[in-house]
A tleap script that builds the chain and sets N, CA, C and O, in Angstrom:
source leaprc.protein.ff14SB
mol = sequence {
  NMET THR ILE LYS TYR LYS ASN ILE THR ILE
  GLU LYS TYR LEU LYS LEU SER ASP LYS GLU
  LYS LYS GLU ASN ALA TYR CYS ILE LYS TYR
  SER ASN GLY ASP MET GLU TRP ARG VAL ASN
  GLY LEU PHE HIE ARG GLU ASP GLY PRO ALA
  LEU ASP TYR SER ASP GLY LYS VAL PHE TRP
  TRP LEU ASP GLY CYS PRO ILE LEU PHE ASP
  VAL TRP CYS ASN LYS LEU ASN LYS THR ASN
  GLU GLU LYS VAL PHE LEU ARG LEU LYS TYR
  GLU CASP
}
set mol.1.N position { 3.860 15.326 -1.855 }
set mol.1.CA position { 4.810 14.586 -2.775 }
set mol.1.C position { 4.115 13.358 -3.192 }
set mol.1.O position { 4.109 12.616 -2.209 }
set mol.2.N position { 3.708 12.969 -3.878 }
set mol.2.CA position { 3.261 11.835 -4.788 }
set mol.2.C position { 4.561 10.685 -4.811 }
set mol.2.O position { 5.521 10.894 -5.552 }
set mol.3.N position { 4.514 9.697 -4.106 }
set mol.3.CA position { 5.240 8.269 -4.356 }
set mol.3.C position { 5.272 7.629 -5.678 }
set mol.3.O position { 4.239 7.120 -6.112 }
set mol.4.N position { 6.378 7.605 -6.369 }
set mol.4.CA position { 6.160 6.815 -7.333 }
set mol.4.C position { 6.515 5.476 -7.096 }
set mol.4.O position { 7.662 5.368 -6.664 }
set mol.5.N position { 5.701 4.077 -7.286 }
set mol.5.CA position { 6.060 2.614 -7.237 }
set mol.5.C position { 6.324 2.214 -8.378 }
set mol.5.O position { 5.741 2.539 -9.412 }
set mol.6.N position { 7.234 1.471 -8.258 }
set mol.6.CA position { 8.145 0.135 -9.442 }
set mol.6.C position { 7.390 -0.857 -9.065 }
set mol.6.O position { 7.554 -1.457 -8.002 }
set mol.7.N position { 6.140 -1.216 -10.243 }
set mol.7.CA position { 5.564 -2.500 -10.016 }
set mol.7.C position { 6.770 -3.491 -10.588 }
set mol.7.O position { 7.704 -3.348 -11.377 }
set mol.8.N position { 6.181 -4.720 -9.658 }
set mol.8.CA position { 7.338 -5.647 -9.608 }
set mol.8.C position { 6.522 -6.917 -8.793 }
set mol.8.O position { 5.685 -6.820 -7.895 }
set mol.9.N position { 7.139 -8.266 -9.513 }
set mol.9.CA position { 6.263 -9.376 -9.086 }
set mol.9.C position { 7.262 -9.569 -7.568 }
set mol.9.O position { 8.278 -8.947 -7.255 }
set mol.10.N position { 6.584 -10.591 -6.863 }
set mol.10.CA position { 7.036 -10.770 -5.359 }
set mol.10.C position { 8.840 -11.631 -5.703 }
set mol.10.O position { 9.858 -11.465 -5.031 }
set mol.11.N position { 8.680 -12.466 -6.882 }
set mol.11.CA position { 9.952 -13.523 -7.011 }
set mol.11.C position { 10.731 -12.369 -7.200 }
set mol.11.O position { 11.426 -12.127 -6.213 }
set mol.12.N position { 10.882 -11.399 -8.330 }
set mol.12.CA position { 11.782 -10.175 -8.525 }
set mol.12.C position { 11.833 -9.573 -7.093 }
set mol.12.O position { 12.973 -9.782 -6.676 }
set mol.13.N position { 11.158 -8.973 -6.235 }
set mol.13.CA position { 11.115 -8.423 -5.362 }
set mol.13.C position { 12.458 -9.241 -4.397 }
set mol.13.O position { 13.571 -8.752 -4.199 }
set mol.14.N position { 11.982 -10.536 -3.921 }
set mol.14.CA position { 12.778 -11.271 -2.948 }
set mol.14.C position { 14.251 -11.480 -3.789 }
set mol.14.O position { 15.010 -12.291 -3.258 }
set mol.15.N position { 14.544 -11.090 -4.551 }
set mol.15.CA position { 15.963 -11.390 -5.421 }
set mol.15.C position { 16.637 -9.780 -5.073 }
set mol.15.O position { 17.864 -9.703 -5.000 }
set mol.16.N position { 15.755 -8.456 -4.856 }
set mol.16.CA position { 16.556 -7.287 -4.401 }
set mol.16.C position { 17.664 -7.583 -3.107 }
set mol.16.O position { 17.550 -8.427 -2.219 }
set mol.17.N position { 18.426 -6.898 -3.253 }
set mol.17.CA position { 19.198 -6.155 -2.296 }
set mol.17.C position { 18.524 -5.820 -1.176 }
set mol.17.O position { 17.408 -5.343 -1.379 }
set mol.18.N position { 18.891 -5.933 0.005 }
set mol.18.CA position { 18.443 -5.163 1.245 }
set mol.18.C position { 18.135 -3.582 1.053 }
set mol.18.O position { 17.184 -2.860 1.355 }
set mol.19.N position { 19.723 -3.327 0.233 }
set mol.19.CA position { 19.491 -1.839 -0.230 }
set mol.19.C position { 18.374 -1.354 -1.334 }
set mol.19.O position { 17.751 -0.295 -1.256 }
set mol.20.N position { 18.307 -1.853 -1.866 }
set mol.20.CA position { 17.414 -1.904 -3.149 }
set mol.20.C position { 16.168 -1.506 -2.606 }
set mol.20.O position { 15.632 -0.454 -2.952 }
set mol.21.N position { 15.551 -2.472 -1.571 }
set mol.21.CA position { 14.556 -2.688 -0.909 }
set mol.21.C position { 14.071 -1.396 -0.236 }
set mol.21.O position { 12.931 -0.931 -0.237 }
set mol.22.N position { 15.470 -0.800 0.483 }
set mol.22.CA position { 15.124 0.429 1.656 }
set mol.22.C position { 15.478 1.418 0.725 }
set mol.22.O position { 15.496 2.481 1.345 }
set mol.23.N position { 15.726 1.576 -0.283 }
set mol.23.CA position { 15.827 2.866 -1.149 }
set mol.23.C position { 14.470 2.939 -2.077 }
set mol.23.O position { 14.539 4.089 -2.510 }
set mol.24.N position { 13.708 2.567 -2.426 }
set mol.24.CA position { 12.784 2.612 -3.345 }
set mol.24.C position { 11.188 2.401 -2.963 }
set mol.24.O position { 10.850 2.211 -1.795 }
set mol.25.N position { 10.283 2.449 -3.997 }
set mol.25.CA position { 9.044 2.187 -3.239 }
set mol.25.C position { 8.359 1.110 -4.211 }
set mol.25.O position { 8.600 1.372 -5.389 }
set mol.26.N position { 7.581 -0.015 -4.028 }
set mol.26.CA position { 7.645 -1.023 -4.770 }
set mol.26.C position { 6.045 -1.287 -4.685 }
set mol.26.O position { 5.553 -1.218 -3.559 }
set mol.27.N position { 5.138 -1.602 -5.851 }
set mol.27.CA position { 3.971 -2.322 -5.725 }
set mol.27.C position { 4.213 -3.418 -5.825 }
set mol.27.O position { 4.671 -3.704 -6.931 }
set mol.28.N position { 4.067 -4.612 -4.815 }
set mol.28.CA position { 4.706 -5.963 -5.363 }
set mol.28.C position { 3.514 -6.875 -5.421 }
set mol.28.O position { 2.751 -6.814 -4.458 }
set mol.29.N position { 3.256 -7.630 -6.297 }
set mol.29.CA position { 2.283 -8.300 -7.270 }
set mol.29.C position { 2.623 -9.712 -7.257 }
set mol.29.O position { 3.554 -10.145 -7.935 }
set mol.30.N position { 1.616 -10.741 -6.214 }
set mol.30.CA position { 1.352 -12.138 -6.249 }
set mol.30.C position { 0.736 -12.762 -7.530 }
set mol.30.O position { 0.079 -12.061 -8.300 }
set mol.31.N position { 0.938 -14.006 -7.740 }
set mol.31.CA position { 0.376 -14.733 -8.938 }
set mol.31.C position { -1.137 -14.699 -8.529 }
set mol.31.O position { -1.947 -14.409 -9.410 }
set mol.32.N position { -1.527 -14.938 -7.418 }
set mol.32.CA position { -2.782 -14.671 -7.184 }
set mol.32.C position { -3.703 -13.597 -6.971 }
set mol.32.O position { -4.817 -13.557 -6.450 }
set mol.33.N position { -2.913 -12.672 -7.540 }
set mol.33.CA position { -3.681 -11.347 -7.286 }
set mol.33.C position { -3.778 -10.352 -6.359 }
set mol.33.O position { -4.372 -9.284 -6.511 }
set mol.34.N position { -2.994 -10.841 -5.090 }
set mol.34.CA position { -2.548 -10.207 -3.917 }
set mol.34.C position { -1.382 -8.843 -4.423 }
set mol.34.O position { -0.378 -8.930 -5.130 }
set mol.35.N position { -1.886 -7.830 -3.860 }
set mol.35.CA position { -1.006 -6.979 -3.980 }
set mol.35.C position { -0.399 -6.373 -2.612 }
set mol.35.O position { -1.049 -6.563 -1.583 }
set mol.36.N position { 0.917 -5.593 -2.541 }
set mol.36.CA position { 1.155 -4.766 -1.346 }
set mol.36.C position { 2.330 -3.881 -1.492 }
set mol.36.O position { 3.328 -4.163 -2.157 }
set mol.37.N position { 2.097 -2.539 -0.670 }
set mol.37.CA position { 2.922 -1.500 -1.603 }
set mol.37.C position { 3.957 -1.214 -0.225 }
set mol.37.O position { 3.483 -1.065 0.902 }
set mol.38.N position { 5.227 -1.174 -0.472 }
set mol.38.CA position { 6.375 -0.744 0.358 }
set mol.38.C position { 7.295 0.283 -0.113 }
set mol.38.O position { 7.917 0.344 -1.173 }
set mol.39.N position { 7.256 1.200 1.033 }
set mol.39.CA position { 8.590 2.191 0.852 }
set mol.39.C position { 9.579 2.003 1.789 }
set mol.39.O position { 9.222 1.831 2.955 }
set mol.40.N position { 10.765 2.001 1.515 }
set mol.40.CA position { 12.112 2.103 2.182 }
set mol.40.C position { 11.868 0.641 2.950 }
set mol.40.O position { 12.180 0.516 4.134 }
set mol.41.N position { 11.339 -0.355 2.252 }
set mol.41.CA position { 10.938 -1.791 2.799 }
set mol.41.C position { 10.142 -2.144 4.029 }
set mol.41.O position { 10.277 -3.153 4.722 }
set mol.42.N position { 9.202 -1.051 4.205 }
set mol.42.CA position { 8.219 -1.082 4.996 }
set mol.42.C position { 6.514 -0.784 4.019 }
set mol.42.O position { 6.273 -0.266 2.928 }
set mol.43.N position { 5.744 -1.340 4.960 }
set mol.43.CA position { 4.733 -1.037 4.055 }
set mol.43.C position { 4.055 -0.055 4.260 }
set mol.43.O position { 3.767 0.347 5.387 }
set mol.44.N position { 3.638 0.566 3.001 }
set mol.44.CA position { 3.148 2.126 3.134 }
set mol.44.C position { 2.306 2.092 2.134 }
set mol.44.O position { 2.485 1.378 1.147 }
set mol.45.N position { 1.065 3.049 2.332 }
set mol.45.CA position { 0.497 3.641 1.140 }
set mol.45.C position { -0.137 4.916 1.475 }
set mol.45.O position { -0.785 5.063 2.512 }
set mol.46.N position { 0.097 6.127 0.339 }
set mol.46.CA position { -0.758 7.422 0.749 }
set mol.46.C position { -1.976 7.438 -0.138 }
set mol.46.O position { -2.576 8.511 -0.062 }
set mol.47.N position { -2.639 6.356 -1.144 }
set mol.47.CA position { -3.522 6.702 -1.972 }
set mol.47.C position { -4.324 5.583 -2.215 }
set mol.47.O position { -4.845 5.432 -3.319 }
set mol.48.N position { -4.514 4.615 -1.114 }
set mol.48.CA position { -4.948 3.375 -0.674 }
set mol.48.C position { -4.769 2.642 0.567 }
set mol.48.O position { -4.496 3.208 1.626 }
set mol.49.N position { -4.969 0.984 0.406 }
set mol.49.CA position { -4.362 0.267 1.142 }
set mol.49.C position { -3.307 -0.064 0.811 }
set mol.49.O position { -3.054 -0.062 -0.394 }
set mol.50.N position { -2.319 -0.465 1.756 }
set mol.50.CA position { -1.073 -1.076 1.672 }
set mol.50.C position { -0.812 -2.511 1.279 }
set mol.50.O position { 0.174 -2.965 0.698 }
set mol.51.N position { -2.202 -3.312 1.839 }
set mol.51.CA position { -2.361 -4.791 1.225 }
set mol.51.C position { -3.362 -4.759 1.136 }
set mol.51.O position { -4.231 -4.425 1.943 }
set mol.52.N position { -3.428 -5.220 -0.213 }
set mol.52.CA position { -4.789 -5.436 -0.926 }
set mol.52.C position { -4.848 -6.962 -1.550 }
set mol.52.O position { -4.184 -7.358 -2.507 }
set mol.53.N position { -5.852 -7.766 -0.739 }
set mol.53.CA position { -5.685 -8.955 -1.027 }
set mol.53.C position { -7.040 -9.373 -2.102 }
set mol.53.O position { -8.144 -8.830 -2.084 }
set mol.54.N position { -6.636 -10.387 -2.931 }
set mol.54.CA position { -7.760 -10.748 -3.885 }
set mol.54.C position { -9.114 -11.257 -3.431 }
set mol.54.O position { -10.168 -11.212 -4.066 }
set mol.55.N position { -8.900 -11.744 -2.230 }
set mol.55.CA position { -10.169 -11.860 -1.856 }
set mol.55.C position { -11.039 -10.546 -1.242 }
set mol.55.O position { -12.217 -10.791 -0.983 }
set mol.56.N position { -10.635 -9.392 -1.027 }
set mol.56.CA position { -11.531 -8.374 -0.969 }
set mol.56.C position { -11.073 -7.641 0.577 }
set mol.56.O position { -11.449 -6.582 1.080 }
set mol.57.N position { -10.160 -8.627 1.045 }
set mol.57.CA position { -9.671 -7.937 2.346 }
set mol.57.C position { -8.564 -6.833 1.978 }
set mol.57.O position { -7.829 -7.037 1.012 }
set mol.58.N position { -8.431 -5.573 2.807 }
set mol.58.CA position { -7.562 -4.562 2.683 }
set mol.58.C position { -6.905 -4.264 4.008 }
set mol.58.O position { -7.538 -4.614 5.004 }
set mol.59.N position { -5.876 -3.744 4.161 }
set mol.59.CA position { -4.955 -3.154 5.334 }
set mol.59.C position { -4.588 -2.074 4.632 }
set mol.59.O position { -4.336 -1.925 3.437 }
set mol.60.N position { -4.599 -0.928 6.060 }
set mol.60.CA position { -4.088 0.392 5.523 }
set mol.60.C position { -2.690 0.495 6.357 }
set mol.60.O position { -2.649 -0.188 7.381 }
set mol.61.N position { -1.834 1.073 6.117 }
set mol.61.CA position { -0.652 1.330 6.776 }
set mol.61.C position { 0.006 2.584 6.725 }
set mol.61.O position { -0.484 3.317 5.866 }
set mol.62.N position { 1.019 3.114 7.401 }
set mol.62.CA position { 1.571 4.319 7.246 }
set mol.62.C position { 3.071 3.785 7.628 }
set mol.62.O position { 3.041 3.260 8.741 }
set mol.63.N position { 4.205 3.766 7.114 }
set mol.63.CA position { 5.429 3.862 7.443 }
set mol.63.C position { 5.566 2.243 8.183 }
set mol.63.O position { 6.461 2.345 9.022 }
set mol.64.N position { 5.276 1.486 8.182 }
set mol.64.CA position { 5.296 0.041 8.590 }
set mol.64.C position { 4.608 -0.012 9.635 }
set mol.64.O position { 4.804 -0.946 10.413 }
set mol.65.N position { 3.599 1.005 9.928 }
set mol.65.CA position { 2.571 0.471 11.088 }
set mol.65.C position { 0.977 0.262 10.528 }
set mol.65.O position { 0.464 0.847 9.574 }
set mol.66.N position { 0.550 -0.436 11.139 }
set mol.66.CA position { -1.092 -0.970 10.784 }
set mol.66.C position { -1.734 0.100 11.192 }
set mol.66.O position { -1.287 0.703 12.168 }
set mol.67.N position { -2.913 0.560 10.534 }
set mol.67.CA position { -3.840 1.902 10.960 }
set mol.67.C position { -5.145 1.683 10.839 }
set mol.67.O position { -5.492 0.675 10.224 }
set mol.68.N position { -5.976 2.420 11.300 }
set mol.68.CA position { -7.185 2.166 11.090 }
set mol.68.C position { -7.582 3.087 9.798 }
set mol.68.O position { -6.843 4.000 9.428 }
set mol.69.N position { -8.717 2.793 9.196 }
set mol.69.CA position { -8.903 3.444 8.131 }
set mol.69.C position { -9.251 4.912 8.047 }
set mol.69.O position { -9.049 5.628 7.066 }
set mol.70.N position { -9.816 5.285 9.230 }
set mol.70.CA position { -10.383 6.776 9.746 }
set mol.70.C position { -9.031 7.730 10.410 }
set mol.70.O position { -8.869 8.949 10.480 }
set mol.71.N position { -8.331 6.782 10.765 }
set mol.71.CA position { -7.273 7.318 11.331 }
set mol.71.C position { -6.035 7.449 10.452 }
set mol.71.O position { -5.011 7.902 10.964 }
set mol.72.N position { -6.045 7.140 9.349 }
set mol.72.CA position { -5.396 6.915 8.065 }
set mol.72.C position { -5.853 8.257 7.221 }
set mol.72.O position { -5.075 9.072 6.725 }
set mol.73.N position { -7.129 8.295 7.178 }
set mol.73.CA position { -7.767 9.294 6.467 }
set mol.73.C position { -7.223 10.723 7.210 }
set mol.73.O position { -6.667 11.604 6.555 }
set mol.74.N position { -7.416 10.805 8.378 }
set mol.74.CA position { -6.900 12.107 8.964 }
set mol.74.C position { -5.661 12.198 8.939 }
set mol.74.O position { -5.302 13.173 8.279 }
set mol.75.N position { -4.679 11.497 9.452 }
set mol.75.CA position { -3.259 11.459 8.820 }
set mol.75.C position { -2.925 12.081 7.550 }
set mol.75.O position { -2.064 12.942 7.366 }
set mol.76.N position { -3.671 11.572 6.726 }
set mol.76.CA position { -3.133 12.017 5.435 }
set mol.76.C position { -3.918 13.559 4.824 }
set mol.76.O position { -3.520 14.286 3.915 }
set mol.77.N position { -5.132 13.706 5.685 }
set mol.77.CA position { -6.163 14.879 5.329 }
set mol.77.C position { -6.846 14.894 3.988 }
set mol.77.O position { -7.069 15.763 3.145 }
set mol.78.N position { -7.092 13.615 4.105 }
set mol.78.CA position { -8.159 12.983 3.064 }
set mol.78.C position { -9.568 13.998 3.182 }
set mol.78.O position { -10.090 14.231 4.272 }
set mol.79.N position { -9.947 14.406 2.233 }
set mol.79.CA position { -11.444 15.450 1.951 }
set mol.79.C position { -12.533 14.306 2.378 }
set mol.79.O position { -12.212 13.135 2.581 }
set mol.80.N position { -13.736 14.762 2.476 }
set mol.80.CA position { -14.780 13.678 2.927 }
set mol.80.C position { -15.401 13.128 1.558 }
set mol.80.O position { -16.191 12.185 1.605 }
set mol.81.N position { -15.022 13.755 0.261 }
set mol.81.CA position { -15.210 12.916 -0.982 }
set mol.81.C position { -14.307 11.742 -0.865 }
set mol.81.O position { -14.745 10.610 -0.662 }
set mol.82.N position { -12.927 12.042 -1.007 }
set mol.82.CA position { -11.860 11.249 -0.825 }
set mol.82.C position { -12.424 9.995 0.013 }
set mol.82.O position { -12.419 8.835 -0.400 }
set mol.83.N position { -12.847 10.366 1.094 }
set mol.83.CA position { -13.101 9.343 2.147 }
set mol.83.C position { -14.513 8.401 1.562 }
set mol.83.O position { -14.614 7.196 1.791 }
set mol.84.N position { -15.356 9.050 0.924 }
set mol.84.CA position { -16.162 7.931 0.497 }
set mol.84.C position { -16.126 7.566 -0.833 }
set mol.84.O position { -17.061 6.870 -1.229 }
set mol.85.N position { -15.162 7.913 -1.702 }
set mol.85.CA position { -14.341 7.402 -2.598 }
set mol.85.C position { -14.044 6.006 -2.207 }
set mol.85.O position { -14.663 4.980 -2.487 }
set mol.86.N position { -12.813 6.199 -1.400 }
set mol.86.CA position { -12.552 4.782 -0.806 }
set mol.86.C position { -12.906 4.066 0.015 }
set mol.86.O position { -12.363 2.981 0.223 }
set mol.87.N position { -13.795 4.464 0.602 }
set mol.87.CA position { -15.173 3.430 1.449 }
set mol.87.C position { -15.561 2.916 0.365 }
set mol.87.O position { -15.410 1.694 0.387 }
set mol.88.N position { -16.053 3.351 -0.703 }
set mol.88.CA position { -16.896 2.597 -1.837 }
set mol.88.C position { -16.245 1.594 -2.736 }
set mol.88.O position { -16.793 0.684 -3.358 }
set mol.89.N position { -14.832 1.958 -2.691 }
set mol.89.CA position { -13.617 1.506 -3.546 }
set mol.89.C position { -13.400 -0.070 -2.926 }
set mol.89.O position { -13.344 -1.154 -3.505 }
set mol.90.N position { -13.292 0.342 -1.314 }
set mol.90.CA position { -12.304 -0.973 -0.794 }
set mol.90.C position { -13.243 -1.654 0.499 }
set mol.90.O position { -12.874 -2.544 1.265 }
set mol.91.N position { -14.589 -0.933 0.482 }
set mol.91.CA position { -15.157 -1.784 1.746 }
set mol.91.C position { -16.385 -2.493 1.282 }
set mol.91.O position { -16.968 -1.993 0.320 }
set mol.92.N position { -16.880 -3.608 1.828 }
set mol.92.CA position { -17.839 -4.804 1.177 }
set mol.92.C position { -19.075 -3.879 1.372 }
set mol.92.O position { -20.194 -4.265 1.036 }
savepdb mol mol.pdb
quit
């Protein structure tokens, strides 16, 4: 199942009720270009890093838990081609 994220600014996200945060998936954008993905209020993303900073740093999370890239790929059954693509896209 593909998660559909609602694009939202951090200012709007902070104004949401706890219920809204916990019942939806959001791609939260900061004015400096940083982005984070949350599902049910927790950092979570299955098609890329859940934290993607404008300085190039990325962090992989599933269900609110930080996870190493290789473990993330294995848990989500990423193909070798997907792994190579993601490494090229997100690693220095």
